[in-house]
N, C-alpha and C positions, 0 to 999 in steps of 0.2 A: 504494500500500500504506500503510495507516495505521501510525503509530508502534507501536501495540499489535501489529499484524500482523507488522511487521518484527521486533520484539523476540521475539515468539513463534517465528517462523520460525528466527531465528538460534539462539535457546536450544534449540529442539527439535532442530535439526540437530546442534548441539554435543553434545547428550545422547544422540542416537540413531545418528548416523553412525559414531562410533568402534567400534560393535559389528559393523559390516559389514566382512567380510573382503575381498570383491570385489564389483564392480558387475555385475549382470546385469539384464536387462529385468524379470524377475519380482521380484527383490528391490527394485528402485527403484520399481516399480509398487505393491508392497505397502507400502513406506515412505510413498509419496505418500498412499495410502488411510489409513494409520495417522496421518499428520500431520493430515489433515482431520478424522478421528474425534477425535483428542486436542484439536484446536482447538475443535471443536463442543462437546466435553464441558466446556470452560471458558468457553463463550459467545463464541467468536471465529468469525465466519462466514468462509466461503471467500473472499468478496469482499474482506474486509480483508487477506487474505494475497495474493490474486491481482491486485489492482488494477494494480500497476506491474511485476509479474513476468511475463515472457513465458511461462514454464512452471515450475511448481513441480517437476515431474518433472526438468527440466533443472537446476534449482537443487540438488536432492538429488544427482543424478548428478555434477554439478560438485564438490559438497562431498566426495563419495566419492572421486572421482579425485584431487582436491587433497590429501585426507587420506592416500591411498595414496602419493602422490608425496612427501609429507612424511616418511613412514616410510622411504623409500629413502635419504634424505639422511644 
């Protein structure tokens, strides 16, 4: 993953994940599509984001799960 791809992914997740109340397959899939659309809109290709990430879907799901876990503390 390029530095630009990593920075975009982290910033995008921090700006979009807090809006999600719970994780389900549909919301995570929709967020994944939105992430790629937003990246494309600013000239970042999916390859820049996916190069070293096993799964963007799993990255978003993980961020949601950890965000929810943080709220319980």
